[in-house]
C-alpha positions as CSV (number, residue, x, y, z in Angstrom):
1,M,0.0,0.0,0.0
2,F,1.4,3.4,-1.0
3,Q,0.7,6.6,1.0
4,D,1.1,10.0,-0.7
5,I,3.4,12.4,1.1
6,T,2.2,15.6,-0.5
7,T,0.2,16.6,2.6
8,L,3.4,16.1,4.7
9,L,5.4,18.3,2.3
10,L,2.7,21.1,2.4
11,D,3.0,21.4,6.2
12,H,6.5,22.9,6.8
13,T,6.5,22.0,10.5
14,T,5.6,18.3,9.8
15,F,8.2,18.2,7.0
16,Q,10.9,19.6,9.3
17,D,9.9,17.2,12.0
18,T,10.2,14.3,9.6
19,V,13.7,15.4,8.4
20,D,14.7,15.9,12.0
21,I,13.9,12.3,12.8
22,F,16.2,11.1,10.1
23,V,18.9,13.6,11.1
24,D,18.8,12.6,14.7
25,R,19.2,9.0,13.7
26,Y,22.1,9.5,11.3
27,R,23.9,12.6,12.6
28,N,26.7,10.7,14.4
29,M,27.3,8.0,11.8
30,D,30.1,9.9,10.2
31,A,28.6,9.8,6.7
32,G,30.4,12.2,4.2
33,I,27.8,11.5,1.5
34,A,24.0,11.3,1.5
35,I,22.8,9.5,-1.6
36,E,19.2,9.6,-2.6
37,I,17.7,7.2,-5.2
38,E,15.5,9.0,-7.7
39,A,11.9,8.2,-7.0
40,R,10.0,11.2,-5.6
41,G,12.1,14.1,-6.7
42,F,14.7,14.0,-3.9
43,M,12.5,15.2,-1.1
44,F,14.6,14.2,1.9
45,G,18.2,13.5,0.8
46,P,19.3,17.2,0.3
47,S,17.8,18.3,3.6
48,I,19.4,15.4,5.5
49,A,22.8,16.0,3.7
50,L,22.8,19.7,4.7
51,A,21.9,18.9,8.3
52,I,24.5,16.2,8.9
53,G,27.2,18.1,7.0
54,A,27.5,15.7,4.0
55,K,27.5,16.3,0.3
56,F,24.4,15.2,-1.6
57,V,24.8,12.7,-4.5
58,P,21.8,11.8,-6.6
59,F,21.4,8.4,-8.1
60,R,19.1,8.8,-11.1
61,K,17.3,7.1,-13.9
62,P,19.1,6.9,-17.3
63,R,20.2,10.0,-19.2
64,K,19.4,12.5,-16.4
65,L,22.9,13.2,-15.0
66,P,25.5,15.3,-16.8
67,G,29.0,14.0,-17.5
68,K,30.3,10.5,-17.4
69,V,28.2,8.0,-15.5
70,I,28.1,4.3,-14.6
71,C,24.9,2.3,-14.7
72,E,23.5,-0.6,-12.7
73,E,20.5,-2.5,-14.1
74,Y,18.0,-3.9,-11.7
75,E,14.7,-5.9,-11.7
76,L,11.3,-4.4,-11.2
77,E,8.1,-6.2,-10.6
78,Y,7.2,-5.4,-14.2
79,G,10.6,-5.5,-16.0
80,T,14.0,-3.9,-15.6
81,D,15.4,-0.4,-15.2
82,C,18.8,1.2,-14.7
83,L,20.2,3.5,-12.0
84,E,23.1,5.9,-12.8
85,M,25.8,7.6,-10.8
86,Q,28.3,10.2,-11.9
87,V,31.7,8.6,-12.1
88,D,33.6,11.0,-9.8
89,A,30.7,11.7,-7.3
90,V,31.8,9.0,-4.8
91,Q,35.4,8.0,-4.0
92,Q,36.6,4.7,-2.6
93,G,36.5,4.9,1.2
94,D,33.7,7.4,1.3
95,R,31.1,6.6,4.0
96,A,27.6,6.9,2.5
97,L,24.1,7.1,3.8
98,I,21.5,5.9,1.3
99,V,18.1,7.6,1.5
100,D,15.4,5.8,-0.5
101,D,11.9,7.3,-0.1
102,L,10.2,4.3,-1.8
103,V,11.1,0.7,-1.1
104,A,8.9,-1.9,-2.8
105,T,11.0,-4.9,-4.1
106,G,14.3,-3.5,-3.0
107,G,15.6,-3.5,-6.5
108,T,16.7,0.1,-6.7
109,L,18.3,-0.1,-3.2
110,S,20.3,-3.2,-4.2
111,A,21.4,-1.4,-7.5
112,A,22.6,1.6,-5.4
113,I,24.7,-0.7,-3.2
114,R,26.2,-2.4,-6.2
115,L,27.0,1.1,-7.7
116,L,28.8,2.0,-4.5
117,G,30.7,-1.2,-4.7
118,A,31.9,-0.4,-8.2
119,V,33.8,2.6,-7.0
């Protein structure tokens, strides 16, 4: 069952409270990068990155990122898709926090982990 988050985003206090819950959980984990997997327009990743002092790295659907990218294909419940990352966005040894605002089958999250492993 999917729940729409538009009403949460329209209420700045509730949106802030939601971001604060994530920040409180991940603030002391020493992540230098916050990665968000493209799904709902990167609603939480940039806010969390700013609050924990990390850079924000988007993982996107094909042909949306500038420059050189690497791609990881993954299975969907209805086919396959691909997730891309800019080649120099993540360096070996970087500690990353992956923010995924939609988890269904886990395919995109698994692809993101494989992309990080390719660095």
